[in-house]
MARBA-3410 file (N, C-alpha, C, O; in Angstrom, 1 decimal):
120
-11.0,12.1,-15.9,-9.8,11.6,-16.6,-8.6,12.2,-15.9,-7.6,11.5,-15.7 ~ -8.6,13.4,-15.4,-7.5,14.1,-14.7,-7.2,13.4,-13.5,-6.0,13.2,-13.1 ~ -8.3,13.0,-12.7,-8.0,12.3,-11.4,-7.3,11.1,-11.5,-6.5,10.8,-10.7 ~ -7.7,10.2,-12.5,-7.1,8.9,-12.8,-5.6,9.1,-13.3,-4.7,8.2,-13.0 ~ -5.3,10.1,-14.0,-4.0,10.3,-14.5,-3.2,10.7,-13.3,-2.1,10.2,-13.1
-3.6,11.5,-12.4,-2.8,11.8,-11.2,-2.5,10.6,-10.3,-1.4,10.4,-9.7 ~ -3.6,9.7,-10.2,-3.4,8.6,-9.4,-2.4,7.6,-10.0,-1.6,7.0,-9.3 ~ -2.3,7.5,-11.3,-1.5,6.6,-12.0,-0.1,7.2,-11.9,0.8,6.4,-11.8 ~ 0.2,8.6,-12.0,1.3,9.1,-11.8,1.9,8.9,-10.4,3.1,8.5,-10.2 ~ 1.1,9.1,-9.4,1.5,8.9,-8.1,2.0,7.4,-7.9,3.0,7.2,-7.3
1.2,6.5,-8.3,1.6,5.0,-8.1,2.8,4.8,-8.8,3.7,4.1,-8.2 ~ 3.1,5.3,-9.9,4.4,5.1,-10.7,5.5,5.8,-9.9,6.6,5.1,-9.7 ~ 5.4,7.0,-9.5,6.4,7.6,-8.6,6.6,6.9,-7.4,7.8,6.8,-7.0 ~ 5.7,6.4,-6.7,5.8,5.7,-5.5,6.5,4.5,-5.7,7.3,4.1,-4.9 ~ 6.2,3.7,-6.8,6.9,2.5,-7.1,8.4,2.7,-7.3,9.2,1.9,-6.8
8.7,3.6,-8.1,10.1,4.0,-8.4,10.8,4.3,-7.1,11.9,3.8,-6.9 ~ 10.3,5.2,-6.2,10.9,5.6,-5.0,11.1,4.3,-4.1,12.2,4.1,-3.6 ~ 10.1,3.4,-4.0,10.2,2.3,-3.1,11.2,1.3,-3.7,12.0,0.6,-3.0 ~ 11.3,1.2,-5.1,12.4,0.4,-5.7,13.8,1.0,-5.4,14.8,0.2,-5.3 ~ 13.9,2.3,-5.3,15.2,2.9,-5.1,15.5,2.7,-3.7,16.7,2.5,-3.3
14.5,2.8,-2.8,14.9,2.6,-1.3,15.2,1.0,-1.1,16.0,0.7,-0.2 ~ 14.6,0.2,-1.9,14.9,-1.2,-1.7,16.1,-1.7,-2.3,16.4,-2.9,-2.4 ~ 16.9,-0.8,-2.8,18.2,-1.1,-3.4,18.1,-2.1,-4.7,18.9,-3.0,-4.9 ~ 17.1,-1.9,-5.5,16.8,-2.8,-6.6,17.3,-2.2,-8.0,17.0,-2.7,-9.1 ~ 18.0,-1.0,-7.7,18.6,-0.4,-9.0,20.1,-0.7,-9.0,20.9,0.1,-8.3
20.5,-1.7,-9.6,21.9,-2.0,-9.4,23.0,-1.0,-10.0,24.1,-1.0,-9.6 ~ 22.5,-0.1,-10.8,23.3,0.9,-11.4,23.5,2.1,-10.6,24.3,3.0,-11.0 ~ 22.7,2.3,-9.4,22.8,3.5,-8.7,23.0,3.2,-7.2,22.2,2.5,-6.6 ~ 24.1,3.7,-6.7,24.3,3.5,-5.3,24.1,4.9,-4.5,25.1,5.7,-4.5 ~ 23.0,5.1,-3.9,22.9,6.3,-3.3,23.6,6.5,-2.0,23.9,5.6,-1.3
24.0,7.8,-1.7,24.7,8.1,-0.4,23.7,8.1,0.6,22.5,8.0,0.4 ~ 24.2,8.2,1.9,23.3,8.2,3.1,22.4,9.4,3.0,21.2,9.2,3.4 ~ 22.7,10.6,2.6,21.8,11.7,2.5,20.8,11.5,1.4,19.7,11.8,1.7 ~ 21.1,11.0,0.2,20.1,10.6,-0.7,19.1,9.7,-0.2,17.9,9.9,-0.3 ~ 19.6,8.6,0.5,18.7,7.6,1.0,17.8,8.3,2.1,16.6,7.9,2.2
18.2,9.2,2.8,17.3,9.9,3.7,16.4,10.7,3.1,15.2,10.7,3.5 ~ 16.7,11.3,2.0,15.8,12.2,1.3,14.7,11.3,0.5,13.6,11.7,0.5 ~ 15.2,10.2,0.0,14.3,9.3,-0.6,13.3,8.7,0.4,12.1,8.6,0.2 ~ 13.8,8.4,1.5,12.9,8.0,2.6,11.9,9.0,3.0,10.7,8.6,3.1 ~ 12.2,10.2,3.2,11.3,11.3,3.6,10.3,11.5,2.5,9.1,11.5,2.7
10.8,11.6,1.2,9.9,11.8,0.1,8.8,10.7,-0.1,7.7,10.9,-0.4 ~ 9.3,9.5,0.2,8.4,8.3,-0.1,7.3,8.2,1.1,6.2,7.9,0.8 ~ 7.8,8.5,2.3,6.8,8.6,3.4,5.8,9.7,3.2,4.7,9.5,3.4 ~ 6.3,10.9,2.8,5.3,11.9,2.6,4.3,11.6,1.4,3.1,11.9,1.5 ~ 4.8,11.0,0.4,4.0,10.7,-0.6,2.9,9.6,-0.2,1.8,9.6,-0.7
3.4,8.7,0.5,2.5,7.6,1.1,1.3,8.2,2.0,0.2,7.8,2.0 ~ 1.8,9.1,2.8,0.8,9.7,3.7,-0.2,10.6,2.9,-1.4,10.7,3.2 ~ 0.4,11.4,1.9,-0.5,12.2,1.1,-1.5,11.4,0.3,-2.7,11.7,0.3 ~ -1.0,10.3,-0.4,-1.9,9.6,-1.2,-2.8,8.7,-0.4,-3.9,8.3,-0.8 ~ -2.4,8.3,0.9,-3.3,7.5,1.7,-4.3,8.3,2.4,-5.4,7.8,2.7
-4.0,9.4,2.8,-5.0,10.1,3.8,-5.5,11.4,3.2,-6.6,11.7,3.5 ~ -4.8,12.1,2.3,-5.3,13.4,2.0,-6.1,13.3,0.6,-7.1,14.0,0.4 ~ -5.5,12.5,-0.3,-6.2,12.4,-1.7,-7.4,11.4,-1.4,-7.2,10.2,-1.5 ~ -8.6,11.9,-1.2,-9.8,11.0,-1.0,-10.6,11.1,-2.3,-10.6,12.1,-3.0 ~ -11.1,10.0,-2.7,-12.0,9.8,-3.8,-13.4,10.1,-3.3,-13.9,9.8,-2.2
-14.1,10.8,-4.1,-15.5,11.3,-3.9,-16.4,10.8,-5.0,-16.5,11.4,-6.1 ~ -16.9,9.7,-4.9,-17.8,9.1,-6.0,-19.0,10.1,-6.2,-19.5,10.7,-5.2 ~ -19.5,10.2,-7.5,-20.6,11.0,-7.9,-21.8,10.2,-8.1,-22.9,10.7,-8.0 ~ -21.7,8.9,-8.4,-22.9,8.0,-8.5,-22.7,6.7,-7.9,-21.7,6.5,-7.2 ~ -23.6,5.8,-8.0,-23.5,4.5,-7.4,-22.6,3.6,-8.2,-22.0,2.7,-7.6
-22.4,3.8,-9.5,-21.4,3.1,-10.2,-20.0,3.4,-9.8,-19.3,2.4,-9.6 ~ -19.6,4.6,-9.6,-18.4,5.0,-9.2,-18.2,4.5,-7.8,-17.0,4.0,-7.5 ~ -19.1,4.5,-6.8,-18.9,4.0,-5.5,-18.7,2.4,-5.6,-17.9,1.9,-4.8 ~ -19.4,1.7,-6.5,-19.2,0.4,-6.6,-17.7,0.1,-7.1,-17.0,-0.8,-6.6 ~ -17.2,0.9,-8.0,-15.9,0.6,-8.5,-14.9,1.0,-7.5,-13.8,0.4,-7.4
-15.2,1.9,-6.6,-14.3,2.2,-5.5,-14.2,1.1,-4.5,-13.1,0.8,-4.0 ~ -15.4,0.5,-4.2,-15.4,-0.7,-3.4,-14.7,-1.8,-3.9,-13.9,-2.5,-3.2 ~ -15.0,-2.0,-5.1,-14.2,-3.2,-5.8,-12.6,-3.0,-5.8,-11.9,-4.0,-5.7 ~ -12.2,-1.7,-6.1,-10.8,-1.5,-6.1,-10.2,-1.7,-4.7,-9.1,-2.1,-4.5 ~ -11.0,-1.3,-3.7,-10.5,-1.5,-2.3,-10.4,-3.0,-2.0,-9.4,-3.4,-1.4
-11.4,-3.7,-2.4,-11.4,-5.2,-2.1,-10.2,-5.9,-2.8,-9.5,-6.8,-2.2 ~ -10.0,-5.5,-4.1,-8.9,-6.0,-4.8,-7.6,-5.8,-4.2,-6.7,-6.6,-4.0 ~ -7.4,-4.4,-3.8,-6.2,-4.0,-3.2,-5.9,-4.7,-1.9,-4.8,-5.1,-1.7 ~ -7.0,-5.0,-1.1,-6.8,-5.7,0.2,-6.4,-7.1,-0.1,-5.5,-7.6,0.6 ~ -7.1,-7.7,-1.1,-6.6,-9.2,-1.4,-5.3,-9.2,-1.9,-4.6,-10.1,-1.6
-4.9,-8.2,-2.7,-3.5,-8.4,-3.3,-2.5,-8.2,-2.2,-1.5,-8.9,-2.2 ~ -2.6,-7.2,-1.2,-1.8,-7.1,-0.1,-1.7,-8.4,0.7,-0.6,-8.8,1.0 ~ -2.9,-9.0,1.1,-3.0,-10.1,1.8,-2.3,-11.3,1.1,-1.6,-12.1,1.8 ~ -2.5,-11.4,-0.2,-1.8,-12.5,-1.0,-0.2,-12.3,-1.0,0.6,-13.2,-0.9 ~ 0.1,-11.1,-1.2,1.6,-10.7,-1.3,2.3,-11.0,0.1,3.3,-11.7,0.1
1.6,-10.6,1.2,2.3,-10.8,2.5,2.2,-12.3,2.9,3.1,-12.8,3.5 ~ 1.2,-13.0,2.4,1.2,-14.5,2.7,2.2,-15.1,1.9,2.9,-16.0,2.5 ~ 2.4,-14.8,0.7,3.6,-15.4,-0.2,4.8,-15.1,0.5,5.7,-16.0,0.6 ~ 5.1,-13.9,1.0,6.3,-13.5,1.7,6.5,-14.3,2.9,7.6,-14.8,3.2 ~ 5.4,-14.5,3.6,5.5,-15.3,4.9,5.9,-16.7,4.5,6.7,-17.3,5.1
5.2,-17.3,3.6,5.5,-18.7,3.2,7.0,-18.8,2.8,7.7,-19.7,3.2 ~ 7.4,-17.8,1.9,8.8,-17.9,1.4,9.9,-17.7,2.5,10.9,-18.4,2.6 ~ 9.5,-16.8,3.4,10.6,-16.7,4.6,10.5,-17.9,5.5,11.4,-18.3,6.1 ~ 9.3,-18.5,5.6,9.1,-19.7,6.5,9.9,-20.9,5.9,10.3,-21.8,6.7 ~ 10.0,-20.9,4.6,10.8,-22.0,4.0,12.3,-21.8,4.4,13.1,-22.8,4.5
12.7,-20.6,4.4,14.1,-20.2,4.8,14.4,-20.1,6.2,15.5,-19.9,6.6 ~ 13.2,-20.3,7.0,13.4,-20.3,8.5,13.9,-18.9,9.0,14.6,-18.8,10.0 ~ 13.5,-17.8,8.3,13.8,-16.4,8.7,12.6,-15.6,8.5,12.6,-14.8,7.6 ~ 11.6,-15.7,9.4,10.3,-15.0,9.3,10.6,-13.6,9.9,11.2,-13.5,11.0 ~ 10.2,-12.6,9.1,10.3,-11.3,9.5,9.0,-11.0,10.3,8.0,-11.3,9.8
9.1,-10.6,11.6,8.0,-10.4,12.5,7.0,-9.2,11.9,5.8,-9.2,12.2 ~ 7.6,-8.3,11.1,6.7,-7.3,10.5,5.7,-7.8,9.6,4.6,-7.3,9.6 ~ 6.0,-8.8,8.9,5.0,-9.3,8.0,3.8,-9.9,8.7,2.7,-9.8,8.3 ~ 4.1,-10.6,9.8,3.0,-11.1,10.6,2.2,-10.0,11.3,1.0,-10.1,11.3 ~ 2.8,-9.0,11.7,2.1,-7.8,12.3,1.2,-7.1,11.3,0.1,-6.6,11.6
1.8,-7.0,10.1,1.0,-6.2,9.0,-0.2,-7.1,8.6,-1.3,-6.6,8.4 ~ 0.0,-8.4,8.5,-1.1,-9.3,8.2,-2.2,-9.3,9.3,-3.4,-9.3,9.0 ~ -1.8,-9.2,10.4,-2.8,-9.2,11.7,-3.5,-7.9,11.6,-4.7,-7.8,11.7 ~ -2.8,-6.7,11.4,-3.4,-5.4,11.3,-4.4,-5.2,10.1,-5.5,-4.6,10.3 ~ -4.1,-5.9,9.1,-5.0,-5.9,7.8,-6.3,-6.6,8.2,-7.3,-6.0,8.0
-6.2,-7.8,8.7,-7.3,-8.6,9.0,-8.2,-8.1,10.1,-9.5,-8.1,10.0 ~ -7.5,-7.6,11.2,-8.3,-7.0,12.3,-8.9,-5.7,11.9,-10.1,-5.5,12.3 ~ -8.3,-4.9,11.2,-8.9,-3.6,10.7,-10.1,-3.9,9.7,-11.1,-3.2,9.7 ~ -10.0,-4.9,8.9,-11.1,-5.2,8.1,-12.3,-5.6,8.9,-13.4,-5.1,8.7 ~ -12.1,-6.6,9.8,-13.2,-7.1,10.5,-13.7,-6.0,11.4,-15.0,-6.0,11.5
-12.9,-5.1,12.1,-13.5,-4.1,12.8,-14.3,-3.0,12.1,-15.3,-2.5,12.5 ~ -13.8,-2.8,10.8,-14.5,-1.8,10.0,-15.8,-2.5,9.4,-16.9,-1.8,9.2 ~ -15.8,-3.6,9.2,-17.0,-4.4,8.8,-18.1,-4.3,9.8,-19.2,-3.9,9.6 ~ -17.6,-4.8,11.1,-18.6,-4.8,12.3,-19.1,-3.3,12.5,-20.3,-3.1,12.9 ~ -18.3,-2.4,12.4,-18.7,-1.0,12.7,-19.7,-0.5,11.7,-20.7,0.2,12.0
-19.4,-0.8,10.4,-20.3,-0.3,9.3,-21.7,-1.1,9.4,-22.7,-0.6,9.1 ~ -21.6,-2.4,9.7,-22.9,-3.1,9.8,-23.7,-2.6,11.0,-24.9,-2.8,11.0 ~ -23.1,-2.1,12.0,-23.8,-1.7,13.2,-24.3,-0.3,13.1,-25.4,0.0,13.5 ~ -23.5,0.7,12.5,-23.8,2.1,12.6,-24.2,2.6,11.3,-24.8,3.8,11.2 ~ -24.1,2.0,10.2,-24.5,2.6,8.9,-25.7,1.9,8.3,-26.2,2.3,7.2
END
């Protein structure tokens, strides 16, 4: 229970920080120093939650839930980036980073799948 509470808290904090960086709070105009601090905190939180905080399943059921969560997160990211690509394509202003992230997501999934099928 403690681990899931920490993960939910980190997700909420990261969402608030990203919204603050994205200028989606109309009532707050941060200074340049505040934006730099927000950016550093957000990047450190992303690195910490992505690489340091590792899940360790204790049984097969938890491992299955972890795999399903990863699959849902991948599909949600792919869907959101595809919608962003379509929306920007309609406006004729496609951001190349969306295409790069989509390619990285798909290629990394294929490479991981091939590696795991071959060596595991």
